[in-house]
N, C-alpha and C positions, 0 to 999 in steps of 0.2 A: 331284345336277341332277333338277330338275322333268321331268317325260316329262309332266305335265299342256297343258303351253303349244304353242299351235300357231303355226306363223309364220303371218307376212302378207304382201303381197306385197313390201314394202318390202324384209321379209328376203332374200328368195328371187330379188329384182330386181337383190343389190350384190353387189359385188365380191367380198364375203369366200364364207371357209370355214364352210359348216352341215354337222354331224355330227346326220341325221337319223333320229329311230324312228316306221317307219313299219309300219301292220298287215301288210305283205309283207318286213318284217324290216329293216336298218338301210338307210341310205343318206347317202353322201359327199358332199355338192354341193360344188361349187363354182361361183361366180360367174363365176366370169374365171383363165385360166390366163396365168400369169407374176408377174410379180412388183411389188410395191411400186404398183400398182393401174395401169399399163400394159400388162396383158395382154390378151388377146386373149376376147373375149368371147362366145355362142354366136351370132349373127349371124355373126360373124366367122368359127367355126369350123365353121358349117353346111357351106357348098359342101366343105368336103372331111371329109362323113362318109356314112355311108351307112348304111340301115336291115339290120336281123338281126332273126328271131323269136326271142325267149328266153323260155319257157313261157309260147307264146300271145299275149304281148304282142308289137307291135312295139316296137324302139328303134332311136336313132341311136347309132353307134360311130365314132369318129376311122380314118381311113382307114389302114392302118396303115401306109405308107411318114411318110404325117403328123405319127403315134402316135412312130417312130421320129426324125425330125427334132425335134420338139417335145423329149422326152426329152434325144436330143446338145445344141442349143443349149441346155439346164437345166445342162448340165455337173455335175448331183447325183450323189455317190454313190451313191447307195438305189437309184439306176436303171444303172447303170455290169453290175454283174450280167445286167441280164435283156437289154442292146441284141444280146449276140453272137446269141442265140436268134431275137429279133424280126427279126435280120437275116435269118438264117436260117431263115426260116419269110415273110419276104417272095419270099425267092431261089424255095422250092419253090413258092409262090403264082403269081409270074409263069413258073417250068419248066414247070406245070400248065396253064396258061393260053397257052404257047407251042406246048404239043402237040397243045391240042384244035382 
């Protein structure tokens, strides 16, 4: 694999899956979430995200309830073990919000 290639805008704006190496480390980028090019793109996902601070940077992440929904819809075996933990985390977040 060549490590000196720089992706252009057309690469980053595609529906495909890019595994990139950056100065800050590896980045696994999806052009869309879903199969066969019929998935959700950034613009579709944006309303179901929120910003968090990570290492001094502001990044957008999917809302936990929406992440769970997407994983359930995908029905992939690899997602099944994480669903109980994600569900329990969401329940705890909701419980803490109602206490405050």
